[in-house]
C-alpha positions as CSV (number, residue, x, y, z in Angstrom):
1,M,-7.1,-1.1,26.0
2,V,-9.6,-1.2,23.1
3,L,-7.0,0.0,20.7
4,L,-4.6,-2.7,21.8
5,L,-7.3,-5.4,21.2
6,E,-8.0,-3.9,17.7
7,L,-4.3,-4.0,16.9
8,N,-3.9,-7.6,18.0
9,K,-7.0,-8.5,15.9
10,K,-5.5,-6.9,12.9
11,K,-2.2,-8.6,13.3
12,S,-4.1,-11.9,13.7
13,L,-6.0,-11.3,10.6
14,Q,-2.8,-10.4,8.6
15,K,-1.3,-13.6,9.9
16,C,-4.3,-15.6,8.8
17,A,-4.3,-14.0,5.3
18,K,-0.6,-14.8,4.9
19,Q,-1.4,-18.5,5.8
20,A,-4.2,-18.6,3.3
21,V,-1.9,-17.1,0.6
22,S,0.7,-19.6,1.4
23,L,-1.8,-22.5,1.1
24,F,-3.0,-21.0,-2.1
25,K,0.4,-20.8,-3.7
26,K,2.1,-23.9,-2.3
27,E,-0.7,-26.4,-2.1
28,G,-2.6,-25.4,-5.2
29,V,-5.9,-25.1,-3.5
30,S,-8.3,-22.2,-4.4
31,L,-8.0,-19.0,-2.4
32,L,-11.6,-19.6,-1.1
33,A,-10.7,-23.1,0.1
34,A,-7.5,-21.9,1.7
35,C,-9.4,-19.1,3.5
36,K,-12.0,-21.6,4.8
37,I,-9.3,-23.8,6.2
38,V,-7.6,-20.9,8.0
39,S,-11.0,-19.5,9.1
40,F,-11.9,-22.8,10.7
41,N,-8.7,-22.7,12.8
42,S,-8.7,-18.9,13.6
43,G,-12.3,-17.9,14.0
44,H,-12.1,-15.0,11.6
45,H,-14.8,-14.8,8.9
46,V,-13.9,-16.4,5.6
47,E,-14.6,-13.3,3.4
48,V,-12.6,-11.0,5.7
49,I,-9.6,-13.3,5.4
50,R,-10.1,-13.6,1.6
51,T,-10.3,-9.8,1.1
52,T,-7.2,-9.3,3.2
53,A,-5.4,-12.1,1.3
54,R,-6.3,-10.5,-2.0
55,N,-5.0,-7.2,-0.8
56,L,-1.7,-8.9,0.2
57,M,-1.3,-10.4,-3.2
58,K,-1.8,-7.1,-5.1
59,E,1.4,-5.4,-6.1
60,K,1.4,-2.0,-4.5
61,S,2.6,0.9,-6.5
62,K,1.5,3.5,-3.9
63,F,2.0,3.7,-0.2
64,H,-1.5,5.0,0.5
65,G,-4.8,5.6,-1.4
66,N,-4.6,9.4,-1.6
67,Q,-1.1,9.4,-3.1
68,L,-1.0,11.1,-6.5
69,L,2.4,9.8,-7.7
70,T,3.6,6.2,-7.6
71,N,6.2,5.3,-5.0
72,N,9.0,5.6,-7.6
73,Q,7.9,8.9,-8.9
74,E,7.6,10.3,-5.3
75,M,11.0,9.0,-4.4
76,C,12.5,10.7,-7.5
77,L,10.7,14.0,-6.7
78,V,11.9,13.9,-3.0
79,A,15.5,13.2,-4.2
80,L,15.3,16.1,-6.6
81,C,14.0,18.4,-3.9
82,A,16.7,17.2,-1.5
83,A,19.4,17.7,-4.1
84,F,18.3,21.3,-4.7
85,A,18.1,21.9,-0.9
86,R,21.5,20.6,-0.4
87,K,22.8,22.9,-3.1
88,K,21.3,25.8,-1.0
89,E,18.7,26.5,-3.8
90,P,15.6,24.8,-2.5
91,L,12.7,24.4,-4.9
92,N,9.6,26.5,-4.1
93,R,6.0,25.3,-4.4
94,S,5.5,26.5,-8.0
95,D,8.8,24.7,-9.1
96,V,7.5,21.4,-7.6
97,I,4.1,21.8,-9.3
98,S,5.8,22.6,-12.6
99,I,8.0,19.5,-12.3
100,V,5.0,17.2,-11.5
101,R,3.0,18.7,-14.3
102,T,5.7,18.2,-17.0
103,R,7.7,15.2,-15.8
104,F,4.8,13.1,-14.6
105,N,2.1,14.3,-17.0
106,F,-0.3,15.8,-14.5
107,K,-1.1,18.8,-16.7
108,D,-4.2,20.0,-14.8
109,W,-2.7,19.5,-11.3
110,D,-2.7,22.7,-9.3
111,G,-0.9,21.5,-6.2
112,S,-3.9,20.5,-4.2
113,K,-4.8,16.8,-3.5
């Protein structure tokens, strides 16, 4: 039950942040002013909406924070591994590490995090 409430609260916050970004872009008001307007109607704190709105406006090059490669680099590496696997010559761990080190310039990467 608590998890469901948290999920609904997060969805509500995302919706408020999208409304604030829309006001910011379409109406030309400052992001803070847009967040204040949305906050008044929703009950969420202004700074929480503002932080969420800023995060929505950032261009995301990675799916998650611990990701070493960008999304495009990771998709290329996965495609390469899949191609070798389909050819019945799957890449082993040292091959993947070697590819990441040379192709993506992570020279000191040892395969961990």
